[in-house]
N, C-alpha and C positions, 0 to 999 in steps of 0.2 A: 688746207688751201695752198700751202707752199708746195707740197708734193704734186698736187694736181697742176699747178702753174708750171712746175718743172717737167711736166709731161707724163707723170704716172697715171695709169688708168684707175678708175674707181675700184675695179676688181683687185688690182695690185695693192692699192691703199688699204682696202678691207683685209686682204691677206696679211699684210704687214702688221696691221693693228692687232689682229687675232694672234699672230705669231709672237708679238711682244706681250700678250696677255692683258691688253687694255680692254676693259669691259665696254661693250656697246650699249646702246640704249636699252633700258629695261634689263640690264645685265645679261643680254643675249650676245651671241656672236655678231660681228660686223658682216654685212653683206654689201655688195656693190650698189644695190638700190638704196641702202641707208646713206651712202655717200652721194650718189648721183640723184636719186629720187625721180620725180616727174616735173619737168619744167612748167608745164601748163598749170599744174596744181600748186607749184611752189614747195614741193616736199623734197626731202633729202638735204643734207648739209650744204651742198653747193648751190642749191636753188632756193634756199630759205632766205627771204628778204630781211628777216630779223638780223642777220649777220651784217647787213649794210645799213642798219638803223631805221628800218621801216616795219611797222607792225600792221599787218593786214587783218581786218575783221570782216565777218560776213562773207567769207570766201566760198563756202560750200552751203548747199541746201540739201536736206535729207528727205527722201521719199520712200514710202513703204512699197515694196514690190508685191502686187496683189497675188502673183502666182506662188511665190516662195514665202511671203510674210517677212522677208528680211529687209532691213533698212539699207538703202542705197544712197550714196552721196553723189551729188552732181555739182559741178562748178557753177557759181552764180555769174550773172552777167556783170560786165565791167561797171555799169552804172549802180549796181547794188553794193559794190565793194567800198569799204571804208578803210583808208590808209592814214596812219599817224606816223609822223617822224619821231623816232625815239633814239637820238644819237648817243644817249648815255648807255644804251644796251649794246 
């Protein structure tokens, strides 16, 4: 958070973390999308509301794609979201 606030790009932050040998999530290398994520979905370290003390539930719904058989996630509507304040986290 400090590096990003100081003007470093997510790509540069990921490069620095990998260069220092700090393991990323699931012990993989850091990538810029791990840092930045997707604002609409609340993914990535910078966009995760858990870091500001809010726990969001029911954010996604899953649907099976009839053509491929794969499960696809879609964002739920705002009225379906459940948000709890968890300042201790």
